C-alpha positions in Angstrom: 136.7 -47.4 165.5 138.9 -47.2 162.4 137.6 -46.0 158.8 137.2 -48.7 156.7 139.4 -48.8 153.7 137.1 -49.4 150.4 138.0 -52.6 148.7 139.4 -51.0 145.6 138.3 -53.5 143.2 134.6 -53.5 144.0 134.0 -50.3 145.0 131.8 -48.0 142.4 131.6 -44.4 142.5 128.0 -43.3 142.7 129.0 -39.9 141.4 130.4 -41.1 138.4 127.4 -43.7 137.4 125.9 -42.8 134.3 123.6 -46.2 133.2 121.8 -48.5 135.3 123.5 -51.3 137.3 121.7 -54.3 138.8 123.0 -57.0 141.1 123.1 -59.7 138.0 125.0 -57.7 136.6 127.7 -56.2 139.8 127.4 -60.4 141.1 126.6 -62.4 138.3 127.3 -66.2 139.8 126.8 -65.0 143.7 123.7 -66.1 145.7 122.8 -63.1 147.9 122.7 -64.6 151.6 122.8 -62.7 154.9 126.1 -65.0 155.7 127.6 -63.8 152.0 127.4 -60.4 153.3 128.8 -60.4 156.5 132.0 -61.9 154.9 132.1 -58.4 153.2 131.9 -56.8 156.8 135.1 -55.4 158.3 135.8 -57.5 161.5 135.0 -55.5 163.7 131.4 -54.9 163.2 130.3 -58.4 161.9 129.1 -59.0 165.4 127.1 -55.7 164.7 126.1 -55.9 161.4 124.7 -59.9 162.1 122.7 -58.8 165.3 121.1 -55.8 163.2 120.1 -58.5 160.1 118.5 -60.8 162.8 116.5 -58.2 164.3 115.1 -57.2 161.1 114.6 -60.9 159.9 112.9 -61.1 163.5 111.0 -58.4 163.0 109.9 -59.0 159.6 106.4 -57.7 158.4 105.5 -56.7 161.2 104.2 -53.1 162.3 105.6 -51.6 165.0 108.1 -49.0 166.5 111.3 -47.9 165.0 112.9 -47.5 167.9 114.9 -44.3 167.3 117.2 -42.8 169.6 117.5 -47.2 171.1 120.1 -49.5 170.7 118.9 -52.8 169.3 120.2 -55.9 171.1 124.1 -56.3 170.4 124.5 -53.8 167.6 126.9 -51.1 168.7 125.6 -48.3 166.5 122.6 -46.7 165.8 120.4 -48.3 163.5 118.5 -45.8 161.8 117.8 -41.9 161.6 114.8 -39.7 161.3 114.8 -40.2 157.9 116.2 -41.5 154.8 119.6 -43.7 154.3 121.5 -44.2 157.8 124.8 -45.2 157.8 126.7 -45.8 160.7 129.8 -43.1 161.1 132.8 -44.6 159.6 131.1 -47.3 158.0 130.7 -48.5 154.3 127.6 -49.9 154.1 123.9 -48.2 154.7 122.0 -49.9 158.2 118.4 -48.8 157.0 116.5 -46.4 154.8 113.0 -45.0 156.4 110.5 -43.8 154.0 107.8 -41.6 156.1 104.3 -40.0 154.9 105.6 -37.2 154.2 108.0 -38.2 151.6 109.0 -35.7 148.7 110.1 -38.3 146.5 107.4 -40.4 145.4 108.7 -43.3 146.5 107.4 -45.9 148.7 105.6 -48.2 146.2 105.4 -51.4 146.9 105.1 -54.4 143.9 104.1 -57.7 144.8 106.3 -60.4 143.1 103.9 -63.6 143.8 106.5 -65.6 145.3 106.5 -64.2 149.1 108.7 -61.3 148.1 107.8 -57.7 147.1 110.5 -54.9 145.2 110.2 -51.4 146.5 111.1 -48.0 144.9 113.1 -46.0 146.8 114.6 -42.5 145.7 117.9 -41.2 146.1 118.9 -38.5 148.4 119.0 -35.0 147.7 120.0 -32.2 148.8 117.3 -29.8 150.1 118.9 -26.7 149.0 118.9 -27.2 145.3 117.7 -31.0 144.8 121.1 -32.0 143.7 121.8 -35.5 144.2 124.6 -36.8 147.5 127.2 -38.5 147.1 127.5 -39.1 151.2 124.4 -40.9 151.5 123.7 -42.6 148.6 127.2 -44.1 148.2 126.6 -46.6 150.9 123.6 -47.5 149.3 125.4 -48.3 146.4 127.8 -50.3 148.2 125.2 -52.1 149.3 124.0 -53.1 146.1 127.7 -53.7 144.5 128.4 -56.2 147.5 125.7 -57.9 147.8 124.9 -56.5 151.4 121.1 -56.1 152.6 119.4 -53.2 154.5 116.9 -52.7 157.0 113.9 -51.0 156.3 111.1 -48.7 157.6 108.0 -47.5 156.0 105.5 -46.0 157.4 102.1 -47.2 157.8 99.4 -44.6 159.1 100.4 -41.2 161.0 101.7 -42.7 163.7 105.6 -42.0 164.6 105.4 -45.7 166.1 103.6 -47.2 163.4 106.4 -48.8 160.7 106.2 -51.8 158.6 109.9 -53.5 159.3 111.6 -55.6 156.6 115.0 -56.6 155.8 115.7 -56.7 151.8 118.6 -56.1 149.0 119.3 -53.6 147.1 119.1 -54.7 143.5 119.2 -51.8 141.2 119.9 -48.3 140.8 118.5 -46.1 137.9 120.5 -42.8 137.7 118.0 -41.7 135.2 115.0 -41.9 137.4 117.1 -41.6 140.7 115.2 -44.8 141.9 116.6 -47.6 143.7 114.8 -50.9 143.8 114.9 -52.9 147.0 113.8 -56.5 147.1 112.7 -58.2 150.4 111.4 -59.7 153.0 115.0 -61.4 153.7 113.8 -64.2 156.1 115.1 -67.6 156.6 111.9 -68.9 154.6 112.8 -66.8 151.5 116.3 -66.4 151.4 116.5 -69.3 148.9 114.7 -66.8 146.6 117.7 -64.3 146.5 120.0 -65.3 143.6 121.6 -63.8 140.9 122.4 -65.6 137.5 124.4 -65.4 134.5 122.2 -64.7 131.6 120.6 -68.1 130.0 123.1 -69.1 126.9 120.1 -70.9 125.9 118.0 -67.2 125.0 117.3 -67.0 121.7 118.5 -63.6 120.3 118.8 -61.7 117.2 122.2 -62.3 115.0 123.4 -58.7 115.7 122.7 -59.4 119.5 124.6 -63.0 120.0 128.2 -61.2 120.2 128.6 -59.7 124.0 130.2 -56.0 123.7 129.7 -55.0 127.3 132.8 -53.2 129.0 133.7 -54.3 132.1 134.3 -51.8 134.8 136.4 -52.2 137.6 135.5 -55.7 137.2 131.8 -55.5 139.0 129.8 -52.7 136.9 128.2 -53.4 133.3 128.7 -50.1 131.5 125.3 -50.0 129.6 126.8 -47.6 126.6 124.3 -45.3 124.9 121.5 -46.0 127.2 120.6 -42.4 128.1 120.2 -41.9 124.0 118.0 -45.3 124.1 115.6 -44.3 127.0 114.9 -40.6 124.7 114.5 -42.9 121.6 112.0 -44.9 123.6 110.5 -42.0 125.4 109.9 -40.7 121.9 108.0 -43.6 120.1 106.3 -44.1 123.0 104.7 -40.6 123.5 106.7 -41.1 126.9 103.9 -43.7 128.2 104.2 -47.2 129.5 103.9 -49.2 126.5 101.8 -51.6 128.9 99.8 -49.5 131.3 99.9 -46.3 130.0 101.2 -44.7 132.5 102.7 -41.2 132.1 105.0 -39.7 134.2 108.4 -39.4 133.5 110.7 -40.4 136.1 108.9 -43.7 137.0 109.4 -44.8 133.2 112.5 -47.2 132.3 114.1 -48.4 129.1 113.4 -51.7 129.0 115.4 -54.4 127.0 113.1 -56.8 125.5 116.5 -59.1 124.9 119.0 -59.0 127.5 121.6 -56.2 126.9 124.2 -57.4 125.1 126.1 -54.0 124.3 125.3 -51.1 122.0 123.9 -53.3 119.1 121.1 -53.9 121.9 120.0 -50.3 122.3 118.1 -50.6 119.1 114.4 -48.9 119.6 113.1 -52.3 118.3 115.0 -54.1 120.9 112.7 -51.8 123.6 109.6 -51.1 125.7 108.9 -48.3 127.7 107.6 -50.0 131.0 106.5 -48.4 134.6 109.4 -49.1 136.7 107.6 -51.9 138.5 106.5 -53.9 135.4 109.5 -53.4 133.9 111.2 -55.7 136.9 108.1 -58.0 136.3 109.1 -58.1 132.7 112.7 -58.6 133.4 112.2 -61.5 135.5 109.5 -63.4 133.1 106.2 -62.6 135.7 104.6 -60.5 132.5 105.1 -61.5 128.9 103.7 -60.4 126.2 102.1 -62.9 123.2 103.8 -62.7 119.9 101.0 -63.7 118.2 98.6 -60.9 118.8 101.3 -58.2 121.0 99.5 -58.8 124.0 100.1 -58.3 127.5 100.2 -62.1 129.4 99.9 -62.1 133.4 101.8 -64.8 134.7 99.8 -67.0 137.3 102.9 -66.8 139.5 101.8 -63.3 140.2 99.1 -64.5 142.0 95.5 -62.3 142.5 96.8 -58.8 142.3 96.5 -55.4 140.9 98.6 -56.2 138.0 96.1 -59.0 136.6 93.8 -55.6 135.5 96.9 -55.6 132.3 96.1 -59.3 131.3 95.1 -59.5 127.7 95.4 -56.0 127.1 96.9 -55.0 124.1 100.5 -53.6 124.1 100.9 -49.9 123.1 102.3 -49.5 119.9 104.4 -46.6 118.8 102.7 -45.0 115.5 105.9 -45.1 113.9 106.5 -49.1 112.3 109.8 -48.6 112.3 110.1 -48.0 116.2 108.1 -51.0 116.7 108.8 -54.2 118.9 110.4 -56.5 116.3 108.3 -59.7 116.6 111.5 -62.2 116.5 112.4 -60.7 119.8 109.1 -60.4 121.2 108.8 -64.3 120.4 112.5 -65.1 122.2 111.3 -63.0 125.5 108.0 -64.8 125.5 109.7 -68.6 125.3 111.7 -67.1 128.2 108.4 -66.2 129.9 106.8 -69.4 129.1 109.7 -71.0 130.9 109.0 -69.2 134.1 105.8 -70.3 134.4 106.7 -73.6 134.5 109.2 -74.2 136.4 108.8 -75.0 139.9 
C-alpha cells in the first residue's frame, strides 16, 4: 500500500498549532456527512473506511466488545489499538479512539446537547516518558478535524475489557492550551443532518470595533486566532481561574470564550470574554446556554432538556472584581439575542 500524499492546501501541521481550531472555521460552508468524508479518503482505502463507518453507525450506542485483534467486515486494516488514537499504517486519518477507565488524562466526560447528540472531551496523546505532545499520534486526529472525516469511538463501561460504548463521531475542535479535542456524536443516518457547519451569521449584532473581519486565513483552512493565549491569560486573571458559570476551577478544562464571535484581534478584549469550562463553552457557543442582560443570570435553554446543566439555570454569573474586566452589556445583549433565536428555531 502506497503512503498517501497529503493534500498540501488543506494540511494543518499539528506541531505548529498555537490557537484553538474548530470545524466551523476549517470547513465554513461544508456540511459534515459520511458521504462527504469518503470523498477525502484515497480511492484504494475508500471501501474499507466506508465499511468501518457503517459498522460504527450500526453499533452506535450499543455496549460490547471492541473486537480487538479481529477485522471488521469489509475492513482491510485493524480498526483499533489497545488504547488511545489508532491510525492504520500509512493512512492519513485516525480510524478510532479508545478511552479506558485507566486513562491518565482526565478525559471521557460526555455533555448531552439535548438534540440526540453529545460532545465528548478527548485528551491529545502525550509521551509516557516526559509528557510531551506527540505529533505522530495526534496529527491524524487533526486531519479528521480539518477535512471533516469522522472517527470511531470506544468508551469503556465498567471494568470489563469487553464492555465498551461504540459510536461514530466528528472531531469538531482542538484547543492546544488544554490539549483537548472535542468529539461530537453519535453520527447515524438519523442524526447526520445535525452535523452542519455554518458561516457566521451576518445578522448578529456586534460592537463597532468587532465589525471588521481581520482574521488571518492560513492554508485556506485554518483561522489563526491571533493573541488567543494572551486573551485566555487575561480571563484567567480576571475570573480568578474559575468558570464564570459553574465556578469550576481546574485549569486544563477552562477556556477563553468569546461573547461575540471572533473577528480578529479586536475581539480579544477581556470585556468580550468569559472564562468557561470547556463543555459549557460549547453549549454557550451553540446558543444552548445564555446570559440574560437584564440581570446577568444564566438561562439554560429548553433544548438541553432535563440534564445536570439545569442546575445552573437562574444562577448569577460570577463577575470579576475589577469592573473594567466585566462583560460588556451590549455584547451580552447581542449574544442573548442569538441564544433566544436558537431556542425559537425548529
